[in-house]
All heavy atoms as TSV, in Angstrom:
chain	resi	resn	atom	element	x	y	z
A	1	MET	N	N	8.339	-10.610	-13.740
A	1	MET	CA	C	7.076	-10.145	-13.222
A	1	MET	C	C	7.377	-9.134	-12.066
A	1	MET	O	O	8.392	-9.221	-11.420
A	1	MET	CB	C	6.210	-11.240	-12.776
A	1	MET	CG	C	6.407	-11.696	-11.355
A	1	MET	SD	S	5.324	-13.099	-10.965
A	1	MET	CE	C	6.604	-14.196	-10.356
A	2	ARG	N	N	6.422	-8.267	-11.869
A	2	ARG	CA	C	6.644	-7.211	-10.912
A	2	ARG	C	C	5.274	-6.824	-10.328
A	2	ARG	O	O	4.255	-6.751	-10.982
A	2	ARG	CB	C	7.290	-5.995	-11.570
A	2	ARG	CG	C	7.836	-5.060	-10.680
A	2	ARG	CD	C	8.599	-4.020	-11.492
A	2	ARG	NE	N	8.221	-2.762	-10.965
A	2	ARG	CZ	C	8.713	-1.612	-11.341
A	2	ARG	NH1	N	9.596	-1.578	-12.266
A	2	ARG	NH2	N	8.351	-0.507	-10.802
A	3	ILE	N	N	5.306	-6.497	-9.053
A	3	ILE	CA	C	4.065	-5.983	-8.385
A	3	ILE	C	C	4.224	-4.490	-8.169
A	3	ILE	O	O	5.224	-4.067	-7.548
A	3	ILE	CB	C	3.855	-6.672	-6.994
A	3	ILE	CG1	C	3.664	-8.212	-7.217
A	3	ILE	CG2	C	2.594	-6.053	-6.300
A	3	ILE	CD1	C	2.458	-8.620	-7.984
A	4	ILE	N	N	3.307	-3.659	-8.684
A	4	ILE	CA	C	3.372	-2.205	-8.468
A	4	ILE	C	C	2.445	-1.867	-7.327
A	4	ILE	O	O	1.259	-2.263	-7.296
A	4	ILE	CB	C	2.914	-1.491	-9.728
A	4	ILE	CG1	C	3.685	-1.997	-10.967
A	4	ILE	CG2	C	2.934	0.002	-9.609
A	4	ILE	CD1	C	5.231	-1.615	-10.980
A	5	VAL	N	N	2.935	-1.042	-6.365
A	5	VAL	CA	C	2.144	-0.637	-5.253
A	5	VAL	C	C	1.520	0.724	-5.606
A	5	VAL	O	O	2.240	1.655	-5.886
A	5	VAL	CB	C	2.993	-0.585	-4.001
A	5	VAL	CG1	C	2.182	-0.135	-2.847
A	5	VAL	CG2	C	3.685	-1.911	-3.665
A	6	ARG	N	N	0.254	0.812	-5.523
A	6	ARG	CA	C	-0.553	2.043	-5.806
A	6	ARG	C	C	-1.101	2.667	-4.560
A	6	ARG	O	O	-2.136	3.349	-4.613
A	6	ARG	CB	C	-1.645	1.722	-6.746
A	6	ARG	CG	C	-1.277	1.021	-8.075
A	6	ARG	CD	C	-0.907	2.080	-9.063
A	6	ARG	NE	N	-0.629	1.399	-10.318
A	6	ARG	CZ	C	0.367	1.806	-11.136
A	6	ARG	NH1	N	1.109	2.791	-10.798
A	6	ARG	NH2	N	0.591	1.150	-12.254
A	7	LEU	N	N	-0.465	2.420	-3.426
A	7	LEU	CA	C	-0.931	3.012	-2.152
A	7	LEU	C	C	-0.982	4.554	-2.159
A	7	LEU	O	O	-1.974	5.138	-1.651
A	7	LEU	CB	C	-0.059	2.551	-1.022
A	7	LEU	CG	C	-0.388	3.020	0.363
A	7	LEU	CD1	C	-1.867	2.648	0.721
A	7	LEU	CD2	C	0.597	2.416	1.363
A	8	ASP	N	N	0.002	5.191	-2.793
A	8	ASP	CA	C	0.006	6.614	-2.819
A	8	ASP	C	C	-1.223	7.206	-3.566
A	8	ASP	O	O	-1.793	8.221	-3.198
A	8	ASP	CB	C	1.323	7.157	-3.435
A	8	ASP	CG	C	1.567	6.595	-4.813
A	8	ASP	OD1	O	1.017	5.575	-5.201
A	8	ASP	OD2	O	2.448	7.137	-5.518
A	9	VAL	N	N	-1.648	6.512	-4.591
A	9	VAL	CA	C	-2.808	6.897	-5.327
A	9	VAL	C	C	-4.093	6.814	-4.463
A	9	VAL	O	O	-4.884	7.738	-4.448
A	9	VAL	CB	C	-3.024	6.030	-6.616
A	9	VAL	CG1	C	-4.337	6.396	-7.355
A	9	VAL	CG2	C	-1.825	6.187	-7.548
A	10	MET	N	N	-4.200	5.713	-3.742
A	10	MET	CA	C	-5.404	5.555	-2.894
A	10	MET	C	C	-5.369	6.544	-1.704
A	10	MET	O	O	-6.452	7.052	-1.315
A	10	MET	CB	C	-5.450	4.121	-2.374
A	10	MET	CG	C	-6.733	3.797	-1.708
A	10	MET	SD	S	-8.222	4.052	-2.696
A	10	MET	CE	C	-8.031	2.873	-3.993
A	11	LEU	N	N	-4.184	6.852	-1.197
A	11	LEU	CA	C	-4.128	7.832	-0.111
A	11	LEU	C	C	-4.619	9.179	-0.659
A	11	LEU	O	O	-5.347	9.900	0.042
A	11	LEU	CB	C	-2.704	7.960	0.390
A	11	LEU	CG	C	-2.151	6.844	1.301
A	11	LEU	CD1	C	-0.683	6.929	1.522
A	11	LEU	CD2	C	-2.889	6.895	2.627
A	12	ALA	N	N	-4.209	9.533	-1.840
A	12	ALA	CA	C	-4.657	10.843	-2.368
A	12	ALA	C	C	-6.136	10.825	-2.685
A	12	ALA	O	O	-6.810	11.813	-2.410
A	12	ALA	CB	C	-3.936	11.068	-3.733
A	13	ARG	N	N	-6.702	9.723	-3.203
A	13	ARG	CA	C	-8.137	9.651	-3.436
A	13	ARG	C	C	-8.969	9.810	-2.161
A	13	ARG	O	O	-10.017	10.370	-2.182
A	13	ARG	CB	C	-8.476	8.309	-4.090
A	13	ARG	CG	C	-8.105	8.232	-5.565
A	13	ARG	CD	C	-8.579	6.916	-6.106
A	13	ARG	NE	N	-8.177	6.791	-7.460
A	13	ARG	CZ	C	-8.201	5.663	-8.212
A	13	ARG	NH1	N	-8.695	4.573	-7.653
A	13	ARG	NH2	N	-7.846	5.631	-9.407
A	14	ARG	N	N	-8.465	9.185	-1.105
A	14	ARG	CA	C	-9.143	9.213	0.166
A	14	ARG	C	C	-8.792	10.431	1.044
A	14	ARG	O	O	-9.345	10.629	2.090
A	14	ARG	CB	C	-8.925	7.926	0.979
A	14	ARG	CG	C	-9.310	6.628	0.310
A	14	ARG	CD	C	-10.803	6.578	0.152
A	14	ARG	NE	N	-11.211	5.240	-0.228
A	14	ARG	CZ	C	-11.668	4.904	-1.453
A	14	ARG	NH1	N	-11.786	5.805	-2.404
A	14	ARG	NH2	N	-12.011	3.652	-1.694
A	15	LYS	N	N	-7.852	11.257	0.505
A	15	LYS	CA	C	-7.392	12.416	1.301
A	15	LYS	C	C	-6.913	12.050	2.687
A	15	LYS	O	O	-7.325	12.677	3.692
A	15	LYS	CB	C	-8.507	13.483	1.306
A	15	LYS	CG	C	-8.782	13.967	-0.065
A	15	LYS	CD	C	-9.855	15.063	-0.087
A	15	LYS	CE	C	-10.089	15.473	-1.498
A	15	LYS	NZ	N	-11.365	16.040	-1.768
A	16	VAL	N	N	-6.095	11.008	2.739
A	16	VAL	CA	C	-5.543	10.518	3.975
A	16	VAL	C	C	-4.026	10.695	3.936
A	16	VAL	O	O	-3.429	10.466	2.948
A	16	VAL	CB	C	-5.907	9.016	4.169
A	16	VAL	CG1	C	-5.142	8.440	5.422
A	16	VAL	CG2	C	-7.391	8.794	4.288
A	17	ARG	N	N	-3.508	11.204	5.081
A	17	ARG	CA	C	-2.039	11.395	5.122
A	17	ARG	C	C	-1.365	10.074	5.564
A	17	ARG	O	O	-2.017	9.253	6.294
A	17	ARG	CB	C	-1.736	12.452	6.171
A	17	ARG	CG	C	-2.241	13.858	5.759
A	17	ARG	CD	C	-1.681	14.875	6.640
A	17	ARG	NE	N	-2.154	16.211	6.301
A	17	ARG	CZ	C	-1.629	17.026	5.432
A	17	ARG	NH1	N	-0.579	16.602	4.777
A	17	ARG	NH2	N	-2.161	18.218	5.228
A	18	SER	N	N	-0.132	9.924	5.161
A	18	SER	CA	C	0.617	8.682	5.489
A	18	SER	C	C	0.669	8.516	6.973
A	18	SER	O	O	0.601	7.431	7.494
A	18	SER	CB	C	2.037	8.777	4.869
A	18	SER	OG	O	1.959	8.766	3.485
A	19	ARG	N	N	0.925	9.615	7.699
A	19	ARG	CA	C	1.051	9.517	9.188
A	19	ARG	C	C	-0.227	8.965	9.780
A	19	ARG	O	O	-0.136	8.059	10.663
A	19	ARG	CB	C	1.311	10.924	9.738
A	19	ARG	CG	C	1.371	10.937	11.241
A	19	ARG	CD	C	1.630	12.296	11.730
A	19	ARG	NE	N	2.951	12.738	11.311
A	19	ARG	CZ	C	3.630	13.744	11.810
A	19	ARG	NH1	N	3.138	14.395	12.783
A	19	ARG	NH2	N	4.820	14.021	11.347
A	20	GLU	N	N	-1.367	9.438	9.353
A	20	GLU	CA	C	-2.666	8.962	9.873
A	20	GLU	C	C	-2.807	7.428	9.577
A	20	GLU	O	O	-3.270	6.696	10.501
A	20	GLU	CB	C	-3.773	9.765	9.162
A	20	GLU	CG	C	-5.146	9.453	9.564
A	20	GLU	CD	C	-6.156	10.283	8.822
A	20	GLU	OE1	O	-5.799	11.365	8.262
A	20	GLU	OE2	O	-7.300	9.867	8.773
A	21	LEU	N	N	-2.508	7.016	8.401
A	21	LEU	CA	C	-2.681	5.588	8.071
A	21	LEU	C	C	-1.681	4.717	8.859
A	21	LEU	O	O	-2.100	3.729	9.399
A	21	LEU	CB	C	-2.405	5.348	6.568
A	21	LEU	CG	C	-2.530	3.931	6.075
A	21	LEU	CD1	C	-3.924	3.401	6.296
A	21	LEU	CD2	C	-2.110	3.790	4.625
A	22	ALA	N	N	-0.460	5.192	8.993
A	22	ALA	CA	C	0.547	4.455	9.781
A	22	ALA	C	C	0.123	4.264	11.187
A	22	ALA	O	O	0.221	3.146	11.749
A	22	ALA	CB	C	1.913	5.129	9.705
A	23	GLN	N	N	-0.416	5.336	11.835
A	23	GLN	CA	C	-0.890	5.195	13.153
A	23	GLN	C	C	-2.025	4.230	13.314
A	23	GLN	O	O	-2.033	3.444	14.276
A	23	GLN	CB	C	-1.279	6.630	13.715
A	23	GLN	CG	C	-0.105	7.490	13.958
A	23	GLN	CD	C	-0.621	8.928	14.382
A	23	GLN	OE1	O	-1.750	9.271	14.165
A	23	GLN	NE2	N	0.352	9.691	14.864
A	24	HIS	N	N	-2.931	4.269	12.398
A	24	HIS	CA	C	-4.083	3.358	12.476
A	24	HIS	C	C	-3.711	1.888	12.267
A	24	HIS	O	O	-4.188	1.007	12.938
A	24	HIS	CB	C	-5.157	3.749	11.447
A	24	HIS	CG	C	-6.332	2.876	11.376
A	24	HIS	ND1	N	-7.280	2.839	12.305
A	24	HIS	CD2	C	-6.598	1.740	10.533
A	24	HIS	CE1	C	-8.201	1.898	12.018
A	24	HIS	NE2	N	-7.721	1.229	10.948
A	25	VAL	N	N	-2.827	1.651	11.293
A	25	VAL	CA	C	-2.395	0.301	10.988
A	25	VAL	C	C	-1.469	-0.266	12.018
A	25	VAL	O	O	-1.296	-1.447	12.175
A	25	VAL	CB	C	-1.779	0.303	9.547
A	25	VAL	CG1	C	-1.236	-1.059	9.232
A	25	VAL	CG2	C	-2.878	0.636	8.542
A	26	GLY	N	N	-0.634	0.659	12.662
A	26	GLY	CA	C	0.287	0.200	13.625
A	26	GLY	C	C	1.666	-0.084	13.106
A	26	GLY	O	O	2.382	-0.958	13.569
A	27	ILE	N	N	2.051	0.650	12.011
A	27	ILE	CA	C	3.382	0.474	11.470
A	27	ILE	C	C	4.062	1.868	11.530
A	27	ILE	O	O	3.349	2.881	11.633
A	27	ILE	CB	C	3.411	-0.094	10.032
A	27	ILE	CG1	C	2.601	0.795	9.033
A	27	ILE	CG2	C	2.839	-1.474	10.046
A	27	ILE	CD1	C	2.662	0.321	7.593
A	28	THR	N	N	5.315	1.884	11.298
A	28	THR	CA	C	6.021	3.198	11.333
A	28	THR	C	C	5.836	3.897	9.970
A	28	THR	O	O	5.556	3.273	8.985
A	28	THR	CB	C	7.568	2.970	11.564
A	28	THR	OG1	O	8.084	2.302	10.442
A	28	THR	CG2	C	7.813	2.269	12.805
A	29	GLU	N	N	5.986	5.219	10.060
A	29	GLU	CA	C	5.895	5.950	8.824
A	29	GLU	C	C	7.013	5.557	7.823
A	29	GLU	O	O	6.801	5.600	6.619
A	29	GLU	CB	C	5.991	7.452	9.071
A	29	GLU	CG	C	4.750	8.024	9.725
A	29	GLU	CD	C	4.830	9.551	9.922
A	29	GLU	OE1	O	4.926	10.285	8.940
A	29	GLU	OE2	O	4.836	9.928	11.106
A	30	ALA	N	N	8.158	5.221	8.374
A	30	ALA	CA	C	9.309	4.772	7.505
A	30	ALA	C	C	8.923	3.480	6.736
A	30	ALA	O	O	9.191	3.345	5.570
A	30	ALA	CB	C	10.555	4.582	8.351
A	31	ASN	N	N	8.306	2.550	7.444
A	31	ASN	CA	C	7.886	1.301	6.810
A	31	ASN	C	C	6.740	1.542	5.796
A	31	ASN	O	O	6.744	0.903	4.726
A	31	ASN	CB	C	7.446	0.238	7.833
A	31	ASN	CG	C	8.593	-0.433	8.487
A	31	ASN	OD1	O	9.733	-0.390	7.974
A	31	ASN	ND2	N	8.353	-1.006	9.660
A	32	LEU	N	N	5.878	2.496	6.068
A	32	LEU	CA	C	4.798	2.788	5.117
A	32	LEU	C	C	5.405	3.446	3.876
A	32	LEU	O	O	4.994	3.146	2.795
A	32	LEU	CB	C	3.768	3.724	5.782
A	32	LEU	CG	C	2.541	4.038	4.949
A	32	LEU	CD1	C	1.775	2.769	4.647
A	32	LEU	CD2	C	1.665	5.045	5.679
A	33	SER	N	N	6.445	4.286	4.121
A	33	SER	CA	C	7.119	4.920	2.955
A	33	SER	C	C	7.791	3.859	2.046
A	33	SER	O	O	7.695	3.966	0.889
A	33	SER	CB	C	8.117	5.914	3.473
A	33	SER	OG	O	8.777	6.489	2.429
A	34	LEU	N	N	8.404	2.890	2.722
A	34	LEU	CA	C	9.006	1.799	1.963
A	34	LEU	C	C	7.962	0.988	1.177
A	34	LEU	O	O	8.207	0.662	0.010
A	34	LEU	CB	C	9.813	0.879	2.880
A	34	LEU	CG	C	11.066	1.401	3.501
A	34	LEU	CD1	C	11.633	0.449	4.528
A	34	LEU	CD2	C	12.103	1.606	2.374
A	35	LEU	N	N	6.845	0.813	1.740
A	35	LEU	CA	C	5.751	0.107	1.078
A	35	LEU	C	C	5.263	0.884	-0.119
A	35	LEU	O	O	5.100	0.384	-1.224
A	35	LEU	CB	C	4.622	-0.149	2.076
A	35	LEU	CG	C	3.343	-0.848	1.504
A	35	LEU	CD1	C	3.668	-2.157	0.911
A	35	LEU	CD2	C	2.322	-1.010	2.564
A	36	LYS	N	N	5.070	2.222	0.093
A	36	LYS	CA	C	4.597	3.048	-0.998
A	36	LYS	C	C	5.553	3.060	-2.168
A	36	LYS	O	O	5.154	3.130	-3.326
A	36	LYS	CB	C	4.384	4.490	-0.515
A	36	LYS	CG	C	3.154	4.644	0.334
A	36	LYS	CD	C	2.885	6.030	0.920
A	36	LYS	CE	C	3.628	7.172	0.379
A	36	LYS	NZ	N	3.326	8.443	1.077
A	37	SER	N	N	6.847	2.998	-1.874
A	37	SER	CA	C	7.825	3.032	-2.940
A	37	SER	C	C	8.072	1.684	-3.564
A	37	SER	O	O	8.840	1.585	-4.561
A	37	SER	CB	C	9.170	3.622	-2.386
A	37	SER	OG	O	9.714	2.722	-1.453
A	38	GLY	N	N	7.485	0.649	-3.027
A	38	GLY	CA	C	7.644	-0.686	-3.561
A	38	GLY	C	C	8.960	-1.373	-3.240
A	38	GLY	O	O	9.374	-2.315	-3.852
A	39	LYS	N	N	9.620	-0.879	-2.175
A	39	LYS	CA	C	10.908	-1.378	-1.782
A	39	LYS	C	C	10.866	-2.412	-0.718
A	39	LYS	O	O	11.824	-2.669	-0.016
A	39	LYS	CB	C	11.811	-0.257	-1.341
A	39	LYS	CG	C	12.171	0.661	-2.435
A	39	LYS	CD	C	13.034	1.760	-2.015
A	39	LYS	CE	C	13.388	2.686	-3.201
A	39	LYS	NZ	N	14.171	3.828	-2.843
A	40	VAL	N	N	9.713	-3.044	-0.500
A	40	VAL	CA	C	9.531	-4.086	0.481
A	40	VAL	C	C	9.490	-5.501	-0.264
A	40	VAL	O	O	9.106	-5.561	-1.414
A	40	VAL	CB	C	8.286	-3.955	1.368
A	40	VAL	CG1	C	8.375	-2.746	2.200
A	40	VAL	CG2	C	7.034	-3.895	0.478
A	41	ARG	N	N	9.920	-6.485	0.450
A	41	ARG	CA	C	9.943	-7.854	-0.153
A	41	ARG	C	C	8.668	-8.676	0.212
A	41	ARG	O	O	8.390	-9.680	-0.398
A	41	ARG	CB	C	11.146	-8.660	0.343
A	41	ARG	CG	C	12.436	-8.007	-0.120
A	41	ARG	CD	C	12.573	-7.846	-1.570
A	41	ARG	NE	N	13.607	-8.676	-2.150
A	41	ARG	CZ	C	13.614	-9.091	-3.369
A	41	ARG	NH1	N	12.675	-8.737	-4.168
A	41	ARG	NH2	N	14.595	-9.731	-3.831
A	42	GLY	N	N	7.947	-8.158	1.172
A	42	GLY	CA	C	6.756	-8.895	1.618
A	42	GLY	C	C	5.810	-7.966	2.377
A	42	GLY	O	O	6.216	-6.869	2.841
A	43	LEU	N	N	4.606	-8.442	2.547
A	43	LEU	CA	C	3.561	-7.654	3.199
A	43	LEU	C	C	2.658	-8.639	3.936
A	43	LEU	O	O	2.136	-9.591	3.273
A	43	LEU	CB	C	2.802	-6.814	2.222
A	43	LEU	CG	C	1.623	-6.049	2.727
A	43	LEU	CD1	C	2.037	-4.971	3.748
A	43	LEU	CD2	C	0.945	-5.347	1.503
A	44	ARG	N	N	2.457	-8.525	5.202
A	44	ARG	CA	C	1.606	-9.419	5.941
A	44	ARG	C	C	0.117	-9.150	5.520
A	44	ARG	O	O	-0.273	-7.990	5.296
A	44	ARG	CB	C	1.703	-9.208	7.427
A	44	ARG	CG	C	3.007	-9.607	7.969
A	44	ARG	CD	C	3.035	-9.298	9.461
A	44	ARG	NE	N	4.391	-9.621	9.949
A	44	ARG	CZ	C	4.610	-10.086	11.084
A	44	ARG	NH1	N	3.641	-10.335	11.978
A	44	ARG	NH2	N	5.838	-10.403	11.551
A	45	PHE	N	N	-0.606	-10.218	5.388
A	45	PHE	CA	C	-2.045	-10.097	5.074
A	45	PHE	C	C	-2.772	-9.212	6.106
A	45	PHE	O	O	-3.684	-8.442	5.796
A	45	PHE	CB	C	-2.693	-11.397	4.899
A	45	PHE	CG	C	-2.417	-12.107	3.618
A	45	PHE	CD1	C	-2.485	-13.477	3.537
A	45	PHE	CD2	C	-2.019	-11.411	2.500
A	45	PHE	CE1	C	-2.199	-14.151	2.328
A	45	PHE	CE2	C	-1.762	-12.076	1.302
A	45	PHE	CZ	C	-1.871	-13.479	1.230
A	46	GLU	N	N	-2.367	-9.352	7.329
A	46	GLU	CA	C	-2.978	-8.646	8.476
A	46	GLU	C	C	-2.783	-7.102	8.218
A	46	GLU	O	O	-3.729	-6.325	8.359
A	46	GLU	CB	C	-2.321	-9.026	9.729
A	46	GLU	CG	C	-2.895	-8.317	11.018
A	46	GLU	CD	C	-2.177	-8.767	12.260
A	46	GLU	OE1	O	-1.868	-9.981	12.387
A	46	GLU	OE2	O	-1.904	-7.923	13.156
A	47	THR	N	N	-1.588	-6.724	7.801
A	47	THR	CA	C	-1.289	-5.302	7.487
A	47	THR	C	C	-2.101	-4.831	6.317
A	47	THR	O	O	-2.703	-3.761	6.321
A	47	THR	CB	C	0.221	-5.100	7.265
A	47	THR	OG1	O	0.912	-5.544	8.451
A	47	THR	CG2	C	0.556	-3.643	6.994
A	48	LEU	N	N	-2.105	-5.639	5.256
A	48	LEU	CA	C	-2.851	-5.369	4.049
A	48	LEU	C	C	-4.342	-5.163	4.350
A	48	LEU	O	O	-4.980	-4.217	3.870
A	48	LEU	CB	C	-2.646	-6.435	2.978
A	48	LEU	CG	C	-3.338	-6.161	1.622
A	48	LEU	CD1	C	-2.923	-4.896	0.967
A	48	LEU	CD2	C	-3.092	-7.396	0.720
A	49	ALA	N	N	-4.877	-6.066	5.177
A	49	ALA	CA	C	-6.284	-5.986	5.604
A	49	ALA	C	C	-6.563	-4.704	6.334
A	49	ALA	O	O	-7.581	-4.053	6.128
A	49	ALA	CB	C	-6.690	-7.218	6.420
A	50	ALA	N	N	-5.665	-4.303	7.237
A	50	ALA	CA	C	-5.825	-3.089	8.014
A	50	ALA	C	C	-5.863	-1.831	7.153
A	50	ALA	O	O	-6.606	-0.886	7.306
A	50	ALA	CB	C	-4.817	-2.984	9.125
A	51	ILE	N	N	-4.950	-1.872	6.165
A	51	ILE	CA	C	-4.851	-0.734	5.225
A	51	ILE	C	C	-6.201	-0.691	4.391
A	51	ILE	O	O	-6.740	0.407	4.250
A	51	ILE	CB	C	-3.623	-0.858	4.303
A	51	ILE	CG1	C	-2.380	-0.668	5.064
A	51	ILE	CG2	C	-3.700	0.070	3.140
A	51	ILE	CD1	C	-1.093	-1.046	4.317
A	52	CYS	N	N	-6.632	-1.791	3.875
A	52	CYS	CA	C	-7.808	-1.849	3.077
A	52	CYS	C	C	-9.031	-1.398	3.855
A	52	CYS	O	O	-9.941	-0.706	3.476
A	52	CYS	CB	C	-8.028	-3.200	2.481
A	52	CYS	SG	S	-6.952	-3.609	1.158
A	53	ASP	N	N	-9.108	-1.884	5.173
A	53	ASP	CA	C	-10.193	-1.482	6.026
A	53	ASP	C	C	-10.257	0.022	6.237
A	53	ASP	O	O	-11.280	0.676	6.099
A	53	ASP	CB	C	-10.067	-2.253	7.394
A	53	ASP	CG	C	-11.172	-1.881	8.321
A	53	ASP	OD1	O	-12.381	-2.051	7.916
A	53	ASP	OD2	O	-10.901	-1.510	9.461
A	54	TYR	N	N	-9.081	0.571	6.563
A	54	TYR	CA	C	-9.021	2.038	6.834
A	54	TYR	C	C	-9.369	2.903	5.603
A	54	TYR	O	O	-10.005	3.914	5.635
A	54	TYR	CB	C	-7.684	2.430	7.382
A	54	TYR	CG	C	-7.658	3.835	7.978
A	54	TYR	CD1	C	-8.225	4.079	9.199
A	54	TYR	CD2	C	-7.057	4.908	7.270
A	54	TYR	CE1	C	-8.246	5.384	9.747
A	54	TYR	CE2	C	-7.057	6.183	7.822
A	54	TYR	CZ	C	-7.655	6.385	9.041
A	54	TYR	OH	O	-7.622	7.665	9.595
A	55	LEU	N	N	-8.839	2.453	4.424
A	55	LEU	CA	C	-9.044	3.179	3.171
A	55	LEU	C	C	-10.304	2.786	2.418
A	55	LEU	O	O	-10.609	3.401	1.400
A	55	LEU	CB	C	-7.771	2.998	2.248
A	55	LEU	CG	C	-6.496	3.579	2.794
A	55	LEU	CD1	C	-5.369	3.292	1.806
A	55	LEU	CD2	C	-6.552	5.073	3.046
A	56	ASP	N	N	-11.019	1.841	2.989
A	56	ASP	CA	C	-12.267	1.330	2.364
A	56	ASP	C	C	-11.977	0.974	0.895
A	56	ASP	O	O	-12.573	1.495	-0.018
A	56	ASP	CB	C	-13.355	2.312	2.451
A	56	ASP	CG	C	-14.721	1.814	2.016
A	56	ASP	OD1	O	-14.946	0.589	2.195
A	56	ASP	OD2	O	-15.558	2.635	1.556
A	57	CYS	N	N	-11.094	0.028	0.734
A	57	CYS	CA	C	-10.717	-0.409	-0.650
A	57	CYS	C	C	-10.404	-1.941	-0.602
A	57	CYS	O	O	-10.460	-2.565	0.361
A	57	CYS	CB	C	-9.517	0.407	-1.140
A	57	CYS	SG	S	-7.965	0.060	-0.250
A	58	GLN	N	N	-10.151	-2.465	-1.769
A	58	GLN	CA	C	-9.730	-3.850	-1.963
A	58	GLN	C	C	-8.297	-3.937	-2.246
A	58	GLN	O	O	-7.652	-3.015	-2.731
A	58	GLN	CB	C	-10.538	-4.441	-3.172
A	58	GLN	CG	C	-12.013	-4.498	-2.976
A	58	GLN	CD	C	-12.387	-5.468	-1.883
A	58	GLN	OE1	O	-11.854	-6.581	-1.842
A	58	GLN	NE2	N	-13.312	-5.036	-0.949
A	59	PRO	N	N	-7.671	-5.083	-1.985
A	59	PRO	CA	C	-6.226	-5.315	-2.210
A	59	PRO	C	C	-5.830	-4.955	-3.643
A	59	PRO	O	O	-4.802	-4.388	-3.949
A	59	PRO	CB	C	-5.959	-6.715	-1.921
A	59	PRO	CG	C	-6.969	-7.077	-0.852
A	59	PRO	CD	C	-8.212	-6.264	-1.263
A	60	GLY	N	N	-6.729	-5.253	-4.597
A	60	GLY	CA	C	-6.489	-4.954	-5.997
A	60	GLY	C	C	-6.378	-3.483	-6.330
A	60	GLY	O	O	-5.862	-3.124	-7.331
A	61	ASP	N	N	-6.966	-2.674	-5.451
A	61	ASP	CA	C	-6.901	-1.188	-5.602
A	61	ASP	C	C	-5.489	-0.722	-5.290
A	61	ASP	O	O	-5.102	0.336	-5.732
A	61	ASP	CB	C	-7.871	-0.465	-4.764
A	61	ASP	CG	C	-9.308	-0.811	-5.104
A	61	ASP	OD1	O	-9.644	-1.061	-6.266
A	61	ASP	OD2	O	-10.184	-0.798	-4.148
A	62	LEU	N	N	-4.742	-1.525	-4.481
A	62	LEU	CA	C	-3.447	-1.127	-3.972
A	62	LEU	C	C	-2.299	-1.778	-4.772
A	62	LEU	O	O	-1.179	-1.227	-4.802
A	62	LEU	CB	C	-3.283	-1.406	-2.511
A	62	LEU	CG	C	-4.354	-0.831	-1.603
A	62	LEU	CD1	C	-4.189	-1.339	-0.165
A	62	LEU	CD2	C	-4.279	0.691	-1.630
A	63	LEU	N	N	-2.501	-2.952	-5.305
A	63	LEU	CA	C	-1.471	-3.748	-5.908
A	63	LEU	C	C	-1.794	-4.035	-7.414
A	63	LEU	O	O	-2.982	-4.380	-7.678
A	63	LEU	CB	C	-1.301	-5.064	-5.137
A	63	LEU	CG	C	-0.984	-4.880	-3.681
A	63	LEU	CD1	C	-1.012	-6.259	-3.028
A	63	LEU	CD2	C	0.317	-4.241	-3.443
A	64	GLU	N	N	-0.777	-3.966	-8.209
A	64	GLU	CA	C	-0.965	-4.311	-9.645
A	64	GLU	C	C	0.146	-5.204	-10.109
A	64	GLU	O	O	1.328	-4.942	-9.855
A	64	GLU	CB	C	-0.977	-3.018	-10.462
A	64	GLU	CG	C	-1.143	-3.223	-11.927
A	64	GLU	CD	C	-1.044	-1.936	-12.765
A	64	GLU	OE1	O	-1.066	-0.867	-12.137
A	64	GLU	OE2	O	-1.018	-2.046	-13.969
A	65	PHE	N	N	-0.192	-6.245	-10.854
A	65	PHE	CA	C	0.790	-7.190	-11.402
A	65	PHE	C	C	1.112	-6.727	-12.818
A	65	PHE	O	O	0.250	-6.442	-13.620
A	65	PHE	CB	C	0.201	-8.622	-11.393
A	65	PHE	CG	C	1.055	-9.585	-12.175
A	65	PHE	CD1	C	2.188	-10.068	-11.669
A	65	PHE	CD2	C	0.626	-10.011	-13.377
A	65	PHE	CE1	C	2.954	-10.974	-12.374
A	65	PHE	CE2	C	1.391	-10.922	-14.127
A	65	PHE	CZ	C	2.600	-11.379	-13.571
A	66	VAL	N	N	2.408	-6.656	-13.116
A	66	VAL	CA	C	2.911	-6.269	-14.438
A	66	VAL	C	C	3.859	-7.375	-14.926
A	66	VAL	O	O	4.850	-7.671	-14.232
A	66	VAL	CB	C	3.621	-4.893	-14.436
A	66	VAL	CG1	C	4.126	-4.539	-15.794
A	66	VAL	CG2	C	2.611	-3.858	-13.897
A	67	ARG	N	N	3.641	-7.921	-16.086
A	67	ARG	CA	C	4.563	-8.851	-16.684
A	67	ARG	C	C	5.858	-8.197	-17.156
A	67	ARG	O	O	5.782	-7.002	-17.500
A	67	ARG	CB	C	3.922	-9.583	-17.842
A	67	ARG	CG	C	2.706	-10.421	-17.469
A	67	ARG	CD	C	2.295	-11.285	-18.629
A	67	ARG	NE	N	1.009	-11.907	-18.314
A	67	ARG	CZ	C	0.842	-13.005	-17.551
A	67	ARG	NH1	N	1.900	-13.576	-17.051
A	67	ARG	NH2	N	-0.299	-13.489	-17.388
A	68	GLU	N	N	6.947	-8.888	-17.157
A	68	GLU	CA	C	8.220	-8.341	-17.540
A	68	GLU	C	C	8.212	-7.711	-18.937
A	68	GLU	O	O	8.725	-6.590	-19.126
A	68	GLU	CB	C	9.336	-9.403	-17.517
A	68	GLU	CG	C	9.481	-10.031	-16.179
A	68	GLU	CD	C	10.732	-9.607	-15.442
A	68	GLU	OE1	O	11.601	-9.031	-16.139
A	68	GLU	OE2	O	10.787	-9.845	-14.258
A	69	GLU	N	N	7.550	-8.326	-19.873
A	69	GLU	CA	C	7.568	-7.822	-21.252
A	69	GLU	C	C	6.703	-6.515	-21.383
A	69	GLU	O	O	6.870	-5.825	-22.340
A	69	GLU	CB	C	7.113	-8.824	-22.263
A	69	GLU	CG	C	5.662	-9.369	-22.036
A	69	GLU	CD	C	5.625	-10.620	-21.192
A	69	GLU	OE1	O	6.699	-11.075	-20.684
A	69	GLU	OE2	O	4.603	-11.256	-21.069
A	70	GLU	N	N	5.807	-6.293	-20.413
A	70	GLU	CA	C	4.962	-5.079	-20.496
A	70	GLU	C	C	5.683	-3.845	-19.949
A	70	GLU	O	O	5.359	-2.744	-20.168
A	70	GLU	CB	C	3.688	-5.281	-19.730
A	70	GLU	CG	C	2.789	-6.303	-20.316
A	70	GLU	CD	C	1.554	-6.539	-19.462
A	70	GLU	OE1	O	1.271	-5.837	-18.482
A	70	GLU	OE2	O	0.788	-7.499	-19.842
A	71	GLU	N	N	6.807	-4.042	-19.160
A	71	GLU	CA	C	7.493	-3.021	-18.558
A	71	GLU	C	C	8.213	-2.266	-19.592
A	71	GLU	O	O	8.451	-1.294	-19.900
A	71	GLU	CB	C	8.472	-3.488	-17.506
A	71	GLU	CG	C	7.841	-4.087	-16.358
A	71	GLU	CD	C	8.810	-4.590	-15.271
A	71	GLU	OE1	O	9.944	-4.108	-15.300
A	71	GLU	OE2	O	8.488	-5.513	-14.534
């Protein structure tokens, strides 16, 4: 099983730059880049909530579950 991060898609839809989101959420641009690429092992709910609040979206808009056999 795998979780796909769709943050880059939502940033494009909302016309928000990574730098702007990182500043609002309170994380570094480097950590936001790692999150966008899916190279993180975990994400705090507080951070996820701040991202969703700023982008006016739901967690399901940012994250997608994919079963191994579907890959």
